[in-house]
C-alpha positions as CSV (number, residue, x, y, z in Angstrom):
1,M,-0.1,-21.0,-5.1
2,L,0.0,-17.8,-7.0
3,A,-3.7,-18.2,-7.9
4,A,-4.6,-18.6,-4.2
5,L,-2.7,-15.3,-3.4
6,V,-4.4,-13.5,-6.2
7,L,-7.8,-14.7,-5.0
8,A,-6.9,-13.6,-1.5
9,L,-5.9,-10.2,-2.6
10,G,-9.1,-9.8,-4.7
11,L,-11.3,-10.8,-1.8
12,A,-9.5,-8.4,0.6
13,M,-10.4,-5.3,-1.4
14,D,-13.9,-4.9,0.0
15,A,-12.8,-5.4,3.5
16,S,-9.9,-2.9,3.0
17,A,-12.2,-0.3,1.7
18,V,-14.6,-0.7,4.6
19,A,-11.7,-0.6,7.1
20,A,-10.5,2.6,5.4
21,A,-14.0,4.1,5.8
22,R,-13.9,3.2,9.5
23,G,-10.4,4.6,9.7
24,L,-11.7,8.0,8.7
25,L,-13.4,8.1,12.1
26,G,-10.0,7.7,13.9
27,R,-10.9,5.1,16.5
28,R,-7.6,3.5,17.4
29,R,-9.0,0.3,18.8
30,E,-10.5,-0.6,15.5
31,L,-7.0,-0.9,14.0
32,V,-6.8,-4.3,15.8
33,I,-10.4,-5.4,15.9
34,L,-11.4,-4.8,12.2
35,P,-8.4,-6.6,10.6
36,L,-8.8,-9.6,12.9
37,L,-12.5,-9.9,12.3
38,F,-12.3,-9.2,8.6
39,G,-9.5,-11.7,8.1
40,G,-11.2,-14.3,10.2
41,F,-14.5,-13.9,8.6
42,Q,-13.1,-13.9,5.1
43,A,-11.2,-17.2,5.7
44,G,-14.2,-18.6,7.6
45,M,-16.7,-17.8,4.9
46,A,-14.4,-19.1,2.2
47,A,-14.2,-22.4,4.2
48,L,-18.0,-22.4,4.5
49,G,-18.3,-21.9,0.8
50,W,-15.8,-24.7,0.1
51,L,-17.9,-27.0,2.3
52,L,-21.3,-25.8,0.9
53,G,-20.0,-26.0,-2.7
54,A,-20.3,-29.8,-2.7
55,W,-23.8,-29.5,-1.3
56,G,-25.5,-26.5,-3.0
57,G,-23.1,-24.1,-4.7
58,S,-25.9,-22.6,-6.8
59,Y,-28.0,-21.7,-3.7
60,V,-25.1,-19.7,-2.2
61,A,-24.4,-17.9,-5.5
62,A,-28.1,-17.1,-5.9
63,W,-28.3,-15.0,-2.7
64,D,-24.9,-13.8,-1.6
65,H,-24.9,-10.6,-3.5
66,W,-28.3,-9.5,-2.2
67,V,-27.3,-10.0,1.4
68,A,-24.0,-8.1,0.9
69,F,-25.8,-5.3,-0.9
70,G,-28.4,-4.9,1.8
71,L,-26.0,-4.9,4.7
72,L,-23.5,-2.5,3.0
73,V,-26.2,0.0,1.9
74,V,-27.9,0.1,5.3
75,I,-24.6,0.6,7.2
76,G,-23.3,3.1,4.6
77,G,-26.6,4.9,4.5
78,K,-26.6,5.3,8.3
79,M,-23.1,6.8,8.2
80,L,-24.1,9.2,5.5
81,V,-27.3,10.3,7.2
82,D,-25.5,10.8,10.5
83,A,-22.8,12.9,8.8
84,L,-25.2,15.0,6.8
85,R,-27.5,15.7,9.8
86,G,-24.6,16.7,11.9
87,D,-25.8,14.5,14.7
88,D,-23.6,14.1,17.7
89,H,-21.0,11.5,16.7
90,P,-19.5,9.3,19.3
91,A,-16.2,10.6,20.6
92,P,-13.2,9.2,18.7
93,D,-12.2,7.2,21.8
94,R,-15.6,5.6,22.1
95,P,-15.7,2.7,19.7
96,A,-18.7,1.4,17.9
97,G,-20.3,-1.8,19.2
98,L,-19.4,-5.4,18.5
99,G,-22.7,-5.7,16.6
100,L,-21.6,-3.2,13.9
101,Y,-18.2,-4.8,13.6
102,L,-19.8,-8.2,13.1
103,L,-22.2,-6.8,10.5
104,L,-19.3,-5.3,8.6
105,A,-17.3,-8.5,8.8
106,I,-20.2,-10.5,7.5
107,A,-21.1,-8.0,4.7
108,T,-17.5,-7.9,3.4
109,S,-17.0,-11.7,3.5
110,I,-20.2,-12.9,1.8
111,D,-18.4,-12.9,-1.5
112,A,-15.7,-15.1,0.0
113,A,-18.3,-17.8,0.5
114,A,-19.0,-17.9,-3.2
115,A,-15.3,-17.8,-3.9
116,G,-14.8,-20.7,-1.5
117,I,-16.7,-22.9,-3.9
118,T,-13.8,-22.5,-6.3
119,L,-11.1,-23.5,-3.9
120,P,-10.8,-27.1,-5.1
121,M,-10.1,-25.8,-8.6
122,L,-7.0,-24.0,-7.5
123,A,-3.6,-25.6,-7.7
124,A,-2.9,-24.7,-4.1
125,P,-4.2,-26.9,-1.2
126,P,-7.5,-25.5,0.2
127,W,-5.9,-25.0,3.7
128,F,-3.2,-22.7,2.1
129,S,-5.8,-20.8,0.2
130,L,-7.9,-20.2,3.4
131,L,-4.8,-19.2,5.4
132,A,-3.8,-16.8,2.6
133,I,-7.3,-15.3,2.4
134,G,-7.3,-14.6,6.2
135,I,-3.8,-13.1,6.4
136,V,-4.0,-11.0,3.2
137,T,-7.4,-9.6,4.2
138,A,-6.2,-8.7,7.7
139,A,-3.0,-7.1,6.4
140,C,-4.8,-5.1,3.6
141,S,-7.5,-4.0,6.1
142,A,-4.9,-2.7,8.5
143,L,-3.1,-0.8,5.7
144,G,-6.4,0.7,4.5
145,Y,-7.4,1.7,8.0
146,L,-4.0,3.4,8.6
147,A,-4.0,5.2,5.3
148,A,-7.5,6.6,5.9
149,R,-6.6,7.7,9.4
150,H,-3.7,9.7,8.0
151,V,-5.9,11.3,5.3
152,G,-8.8,11.8,7.8
153,A,-6.5,13.7,10.2
154,R,-5.6,16.1,7.4
155,L,-9.0,16.6,5.9
156,G,-11.3,16.6,8.9
157,S,-14.2,14.6,10.4
158,R,-16.6,15.4,7.6
159,L,-15.0,12.5,5.7
160,E,-17.6,10.2,7.3
161,V,-19.7,11.2,4.2
162,L,-17.0,9.7,2.1
163,G,-17.0,6.5,4.2
164,G,-20.8,6.1,3.9
165,L,-20.6,6.6,0.1
166,I,-17.8,4.0,-0.2
167,L,-19.9,1.4,1.7
168,I,-23.0,2.2,-0.5
169,G,-20.8,2.0,-3.6
170,L,-19.4,-1.3,-2.6
171,G,-22.9,-2.7,-2.0
172,V,-24.1,-1.5,-5.4
173,R,-20.9,-2.8,-7.1
174,V,-21.5,-6.3,-5.6
175,L,-25.1,-6.3,-6.8
176,V,-24.3,-5.1,-10.3
177,E,-21.5,-7.6,-10.7
178,H,-23.7,-10.5,-9.8
179,L,-26.8,-9.5,-11.8
């Protein structure tokens, strides 16, 4: 079961970093939405990977990194361009749309689909691994979000540049690790 928890913690890191990037913007409602979506999508994609593993594990592994890279770079690039242009940002109490939240959840959970292929190899039952992945991701995302809100409140709203760079960096890291 320790292997399942370590896997869950490893998978949670991308989602936690993205939640932290969003936390820099200080939108309170996202503290609930993002951890729930990130945890749910991580567990769901791992389950999908587990099911697809028997059918075509090599197909999932061949494309997952490209999709994650594209989504994270586009979203991070938009954050970066908006921050550098000084465009009118939405007010902190006006949250982003559900579409953005879903894109972030998908982008951060694509690697979980590939990891799901390995679930039958763990000593823990797959249901335990999936539950651990969801709960650990949600908890780490909430902690990352809260930590970033604290830092963002002290350093100012220009930290959106940092958030965009984090997302782009995560996308590049995913691509480099898989190539």
